[in-house]
Each structure stands twice: as C-alpha cells, then as structure tokens.
C-alpha positions in Angstrom: 0.0 0.0 0.0 1.2 3.5 -0.8 1.0 6.5 1.6 0.0 9.9 0.3 2.9 11.5 2.2 5.3 9.5 -0.1 3.9 10.8 -3.4 6.2 13.4 -5.0 5.0 15.4 -7.9 7.5 16.9 -10.4 6.7 19.2 -13.3 8.4 20.5 -16.4 7.4 22.9 -19.2 6.7 21.1 -22.4 7.8 23.0 -25.5 6.9 20.2 -27.9 3.8 18.2 -26.9 4.0 16.1 -30.1 7.3 14.6 -28.9 7.2 10.9 -27.9 8.6 11.8 -24.5 8.7 15.0 -22.4 12.0 16.7 -21.6 14.5 14.8 -19.5 15.8 17.8 -17.8 14.3 20.9 -16.2 12.0 19.1 -13.8 11.1 20.6 -10.4 9.3 19.2 -7.5 5.9 20.7 -6.7 4.7 21.8 -3.2 1.1 20.8 -2.8 -1.5 19.8 -0.1 -3.8 17.6 -2.3 -4.1 16.6 -5.9 -6.7 15.2 -8.3 -4.7 14.7 -11.5 -5.8 11.6 -13.3 -6.6 9.7 -16.5 -10.2 10.4 -17.7 -11.8 7.9 -20.0 -15.0 8.7 -21.9 -17.3 5.9 -22.8 -20.7 5.3 -24.4 -23.0 2.4 -23.8 -24.6 0.7 -26.8 -28.3 1.5 -27.3 -28.9 -1.7 -29.2 -32.2 -3.3 -28.3 -31.9 -6.8 -26.9 -34.6 -9.2 -25.9 -32.5 -10.4 -23.0 -32.4 -6.8 -21.6 -28.6 -6.8 -21.5 -26.2 -4.0 -22.6 -24.5 -5.2 -25.8 -21.2 -3.2 -25.3 -19.4 -0.2 -23.8 -17.3 1.7 -26.2 -14.4 4.0 -25.3 -15.1 7.4 -27.0 -12.7 9.8 -25.3 -9.3 9.9 -23.5 -7.8 12.8 -21.6 -5.9 13.8 -18.5 -7.4 16.4 -16.2 -7.6 17.5 -12.5 -5.3 19.7 -10.6 -3.7 20.3 -7.2 -4.1 22.6 -4.2 -1.3 24.4 -2.4 -0.4 27.0 0.1 0.9 30.3 -1.3 4.6 31.0 -0.8 6.9 33.3 -2.7 8.3 32.0 -6.1 6.8 28.5 -5.6 4.2 28.7 -8.4 5.6 31.6 -10.5 5.8 29.4 -13.7 2.3 28.1 -13.2 0.9 31.6 -12.5 2.4 32.8 -15.7 1.0 29.9 -17.6 -2.5 30.2 -16.0 -2.6 33.9 -17.1 -1.3 32.9 -20.6 1.2 35.7 -20.0 4.6 36.4 -21.4 7.6 36.1 -19.1 7.8 37.9 -15.8 9.2 41.3 -16.7 8.8 45.0 -16.2 8.3 47.2 -19.3 10.9 49.7 -18.0 13.1 48.8 -15.1 13.3 52.2 -13.6 12.3 55.8 -14.2 14.5 58.4 -12.6 12.9 61.9 -12.6 15.8 64.1 -13.1 14.2 67.4 -12.1 12.4 65.9 -9.1 8.7 65.5 -8.4 5.9 67.0 -6.3 3.3 64.9 -4.5 -0.2 66.1 -3.6 -3.1 63.8 -2.6 -1.1 60.8 -3.8 -0.6 62.3 -7.3 3.1 62.3 -8.3 3.8 65.1 -10.8 6.9 65.6 -12.8 8.1 68.7 -14.6 9.7 66.8 -17.5 9.4 63.3 -19.0 6.4 61.2 -19.7 5.0 58.5 -17.4 3.1 56.9 -20.2 6.1 56.9 -22.5 8.1 55.3 -19.7 5.6 52.4 -19.7 3.6 53.0 -16.6 0.1 51.6 -16.7 -3.0 51.4 -14.5 -2.7 48.3 -12.2 1.1 48.2 -12.2 2.9 48.0 -8.9 5.8 50.4 -8.4 8.4 50.9 -5.7 9.3 54.6 -4.8 12.8 55.6 -3.6 14.4 59.0 -3.0 11.4 60.9 -1.9 11.8 63.7 0.6 9.6 61.9 3.0 11.5 58.7 3.4 8.5 56.9 5.0 6.9 57.1 1.6 9.7 55.1 -0.1 7.6 51.9 -0.4 5.3 50.0 -2.7 2.2 51.4 -4.5 -0.2 50.4 -7.2 -0.9 52.8 -10.1 -4.6 53.8 -10.3 -4.3 56.6 -12.9 -1.6 57.8 -15.2 -1.1 60.7 -17.7 2.0 62.1 -19.3 2.7 64.3 -16.2 0.9 62.7 -13.3 1.0 59.3 -11.7 -1.7 58.5 -9.1 -0.7 55.9 -6.6 -2.5 54.1 -3.7 -1.6 51.6 -1.1 -0.5 54.2 1.4 -1.4 57.8 2.1 1.6 59.8 0.9 2.7 63.1 2.5 2.3 66.2 0.3 5.9 67.1 -0.6 8.4 68.4 -3.1 11.4 66.3 -3.9 13.9 68.6 -5.7 16.3 65.8 -6.5 15.8 62.8 -8.7 13.3 60.2 -7.3 13.2 56.7 -8.6 10.0 54.7 -9.4 10.8 51.0 -10.2 8.2 49.0 -12.0 8.0 45.6 -10.4 8.3 42.5 -12.5 4.8 41.4 -13.5 2.6 39.1 -15.6 -0.8 39.9 -17.0 -3.6 38.1 -18.9 -2.4 37.3 -22.4 -2.8 34.8 -25.3 0.2 32.4 -24.9 -1.0 28.9 -24.2 1.6 26.7 -22.6 1.7 23.1 -21.4 3.3 21.1 -18.6 4.2 17.5 -18.0 3.6 16.2 -14.5 5.0 13.0 -13.0 3.7 11.4 -9.9 6.4 9.4 -8.2 5.1 6.8 -5.6 8.3 6.6 -3.7 7.3 3.9 -1.4 6.5 1.7 -4.3 9.9 2.2 -5.9 8.9 1.6 -9.5 5.5 3.3 -9.9 5.4 6.5 -12.0 2.3 8.2 -13.5 3.0 10.6 -16.3 0.5 13.2 -17.4 1.3 15.0 -20.7 0.3 18.3 -22.4 -1.4 19.7 -19.2 -2.6 23.2 -20.0 -3.7 25.4 -17.0 -7.4 26.0 -17.3 -8.3 27.4 -13.9 -6.7 29.3 -11.0 -8.2 30.0 -7.6 -6.9 32.1 -4.7 -8.6 32.3 -1.3 -7.8 34.8 1.5 -9.8 34.1 4.7 -9.3 35.3 8.3 -6.9 33.3 10.5 -6.1 31.0 7.5 -3.2 30.2 5.2 -3.5 31.8 1.7 -4.4 28.9 -0.6 -4.1 28.4 -4.4 -5.6 25.8 -6.7 -4.7 25.0 -10.3 -6.8 23.0 -12.7 -5.6 21.5 -15.9 -6.9 20.0 -19.2 -4.4 17.6 -20.8 -3.9 14.8 -23.3 -3.2 11.6 -21.5 -1.9 9.7 -18.5 0.4 6.7 -18.7 2.1 4.4 -16.2 5.8 3.6 -16.1 8.4 1.9 -14.0 11.1 4.5 -14.4 11.2 8.3 -14.2 11.1 10.5 -17.3 13.5 13.0 -15.6 16.5 10.9 -16.6 18.8 13.8 -17.5 18.9 15.3 -14.0 17.2 14.9 -10.7 14.3 17.3 -10.3 15.2 20.5 -8.5 14.2 20.7 -4.9 11.1 22.5 -3.7 11.3 26.2 -2.8 11.8 26.9 0.9 10.0 30.2 1.2 7.5 30.7 4.0 3.9 29.9 3.6 1.8 33.1 3.6 -1.2 33.8 5.8 -4.0 36.3 6.0 -2.9 37.5 9.5 0.6 38.9 9.1 1.2 38.8 5.3 -1.6 40.8 3.8 0.0 44.2 3.8 -2.9 46.2 2.4 -6.0 46.0 0.2 -7.7 48.8 -1.7 -11.1 49.0 -3.3 -12.9 52.0 -4.7 -13.6 54.3 -7.7 -10.0 54.2 -8.8 -8.4 52.6 -5.8 -7.3 56.0 -4.4 -8.8 55.4 -1.0 -7.2 54.4 2.4 -6.4 50.7 2.7 -9.4 48.6 3.7 -10.2 47.2 7.1 -13.0 44.8 8.0 -12.6 42.3 5.2 -13.7 38.8 6.0 -13.2 37.0 2.7 -11.5 37.5 -0.7 -11.7 34.9 -3.5 -10.6 35.0 -7.1 -11.4 32.4 -9.7 -9.8 32.6 -13.1 -10.8 30.3 -16.1 -9.3 30.2 -19.6 -12.4 28.3 -20.9 -10.2 25.7 -22.5 -11.8 23.2 -24.9 -10.8 19.9 -26.5 -10.6 19.8 -30.3 -11.9 16.4 -31.4 -11.8 15.0 -34.9 -12.9 11.8 -36.6 -10.2 9.1 -36.6 -8.5 10.3 -33.4 -9.0 9.1 -29.8 -9.0 12.2 -27.5 -8.2 15.8 -28.4 -5.8 16.6 -31.2 -5.2 20.0 -29.6 -6.6 22.4 -27.0 -8.3 25.7 -27.8 -8.5 28.8 -25.6 -11.6 30.8 -24.8 -12.3 34.1 -23.2 -10.5 34.7 -19.9 -13.0 34.8 -17.1 -12.2 36.2 -13.6 -14.9 36.2 -10.9 -14.9 36.1 -7.1 -16.3 37.3 -3.8 -15.4 40.1 -1.5 -17.1 40.1 2.0 -16.7 42.6 4.7 -18.3 43.9 7.9 -21.1 46.4 6.9 -20.6 50.0 8.0 -20.0 53.5 7.0 -16.7 54.3 8.8 -13.5 55.2 6.9 -11.8 52.2 5.4 -14.7 49.8 5.7 -16.1 48.9 2.2 -19.7 49.3 3.3 -22.2 51.8 2.0 -19.9 53.1 -0.7 -19.5 49.6 -2.3 -23.3 48.9 -1.8 -23.9 52.1 -3.9 -21.6 50.8 -6.6 -23.6 47.5 -6.7 -26.9 49.3 -7.0 -25.6 51.7 -9.7 -23.6 48.9 -11.5 -20.5 51.2 -11.4 -16.9 50.1 -12.0 -14.5 49.6 -9.1 -10.7 49.1 -8.7 -9.2 46.4 -6.6 -5.7 45.7 -5.5 -4.0 43.5 -2.9 -0.4 43.5 -1.6 1.0 40.4 0.1 4.4 40.3 1.8 6.1 37.5 3.7 8.3 37.8 6.7 11.5 37.9 4.6 10.1 40.9 2.6 9.2 39.1 -0.6 6.2 40.8 -2.2 3.3 39.8 -4.5 0.9 42.4 -5.8 -2.4 41.6 -7.4 -4.5 44.2 -9.2 -7.8 44.1 -11.1 -8.2 47.6 -12.5 -11.8 47.2 -13.4 -14.4 45.1 -11.7 -18.2 45.2 -11.6 -20.3 43.8 -8.8 -22.7 41.2 -10.4 -24.6 40.4 -7.2 -24.5 41.3 -3.5 -26.4 41.3 -0.3 -26.5 42.9 3.2 -28.0 40.4 5.6 -28.6 40.1 9.3 -27.8 36.4 9.4 -29.0 35.7 12.9 -28.8 36.3 16.6 -25.5 37.4 18.0 -23.9 37.9 14.6 -22.5 40.8 12.5 -24.1 42.3 9.5 -22.0 41.4 6.4 -21.8 42.9 3.0 -21.1 40.1 0.5 -20.3 41.2 -3.1 -19.9 38.9 -6.1 -17.6 40.5 -8.8 -16.4 40.0 -12.3 -13.1 41.5 -13.6 -13.3 42.9 -17.1 -11.0 44.7 -19.5 -9.9 48.0 -18.2 -10.3 51.1 -20.3 -6.9 52.7 -19.9 -3.8 52.5 -22.2 -2.5 48.9 -22.2 -5.8 47.6 -20.8 -5.6 44.4 -18.8 -8.1 42.3 -16.7 -5.5 41.3 -14.1 -1.9 42.1 -13.3 0.3 40.1 -10.8 3.6 41.7 -9.7 6.5 40.3 -7.7 9.7 41.6 -6.1 12.1 39.6 -4.0 13.3 40.8 -0.6 
C-alpha cells in the first residue's frame, strides 16, 4: 500500500507536446496539499435493443488527462504556473526604472513631474511600483498605479505626504505578468516513492483554472486545474537527464501577518481597507478539446475568453476604510471599481495583485441571525480596463 505522504509530484514545461517523451531535464518538485490529476476515459453504452435486456457493449469514446492540485501560497513557488495560467509572457517590467531628473511633487497621492512622460516610460494602471528617494523617506515603499497621464502618476496603497522632492526620485516597476494569449503546457510525473517503480506521467497539461482564497486566520491557498492529453504508467522516471530540483523553501503566507494592504474604490485612491472577512478570485481560460474523426482524444486544445470572478465580503458599516455603504452604492448603480492587494512574507518578498476594473454582479447585506455581525457580500467579475495597455489582471512580484 502507498502512503499519500510519499507521493512526490514533479513538473516541467513542455515545448513540444508532439514529442514521444517529455524533456528529460528541467523538472522541479511541486509543493502541494492535495491533488486530483488523473486519467479520464470517456465511454458510451450501446443502445442496441436486446430481448434479454442486457447491454451489448461499452465503447471508449474519449481519453484525456485532467484534474489539478491545491497548495499554500509561498513566494516564487508557483511563478511558472501563475504565468501559464494567465497565458502571459515572461515575468518582466516594461521599463526597469524611471528616474525623474528634475524631481517630483506629491499632492493627494498624485506624483507630478516637470519633465518626462509617465506613459512613454511604460507606466500603466494596475502596475505595482516601488518609490525611492522621496523627501519623506517613509513614503519610499510599494504602491499600485490607479491613474496615469503624461505628467501625473496617481498611486495608492499608502497615504503619501504632500511634498516636493527637488532631487531625482526613482520609481521602479515591479516584474509582472498579466492576462495574455500564450497557451503553454506542462508534463507532471507522480512518483510513488514507497512503491519504488511506480510513476504516473501526465502529458500536455494546460492550466485551465486558477483560484486564490484569502480568509481570516487562514493560510493563503491556491488551486490550479488542468486539461491535458493523457496519463500513462511507467516503472522509471522521465527525468533521466537530471534529478528534479528541490522544492522552494519560502515561508507559507497567511491572512494574518502577510496581507500588507487591500484597496477597493472608484479608482483605488482610498485608504487601505479594514473589516474584510473573505476574498476569493477564480480565473478560467475556458479551454476546450478539439476532437476529430479518426482520433481518440483531443488533437489539440483551444482557448476561450478569460473569465475572472470572485467574492469580497466585509463587515457592513460607513466608517472610513470599511467597504460598506460606498460599495453597496456601486452595486446598486452597477459602477466600476478598482481592486488591489499587496502580500508580503516575513522575509520581505512581495506579491501584488490588481484588477483595474471590476463590476459587482450580485450582492447582499444580511442580518444572518442572533449574536452575529451584518456582512456585505459582493460577487464581482473583472473585465478589460479602459486605460492604455488595458488588462483584466496584473500580478507583480519583487524579492526581498
């Protein structure tokens, strides 16, 4: 008998899914808490009428691999899978740094420059930036861009002091990924280490879904779902060129000490929120199998529209920083909102997630019962933003 604790899962990016075997090098072990990756056989029972009331046959009509795995969010652990799930290009920043040679002025979180062009330098709504060299040194930290013109950059994540910085200030765009159109595939190998010679290989696994959950007093969790071609058994590993690289050792993140700030509003330019009790995000690529006569299983996989939905729940109220009546008004008026979240582990590694334009598709304010709090629960959908370089979601990172 095999123990779940002895199952190691390795993955590698597949650049040629038509090859007989996956790559022999480049494999890496995966950190996970549970998995459901499996072979999926489709079958159809014969409808032939028989006087003895028996089923004449059961015919195999489909073959695929599907399922996924759940994990606990930690820095750099799933960066390749996050990139693939968004169908993004490589993690990169459009412009590494912008140094404002003649200095800047800051008023109401709007950073103005006398020369240069923020848009030409690649700054876009939803990007995360790190400021350095401001007169108020406490403002040298991370922000998210909520509005940008040639001369002005509007930031949120922290209330900045009004100031004039006569010397050059630096604004570094963090490496990021965003929703795109590049479909990529992984091979996964399940190694049942207590059975010595039992390996399950899943090929051409394309990320279809991605889910993130942030809940009070809980670890931040992620879940990836895949649509693939097939699963086969073997008695030896496919990573024959090199032993898979070890798992990352970065700390697991939680919703207690690692959520640095959250913003939600007209354009995000509001104080960081308090009173949140639940945040979820569920992304789907709406992948589909392409089936043809003469072939068992899909000959390829097609991509559909990127969908991003979720829930934001908070205590209901009208005090500053609580997303209560103002967000209820947005639901009732069907207005756009901006959402961003900064996550930072104990070592100082940072993730930033921004959805520049969301709409609340449903919501409710309910008194659930005796001795309970009134909660505002909002269902949202993220859609294409209306700014230059419009995106549905951006995820940024910066190491400590």
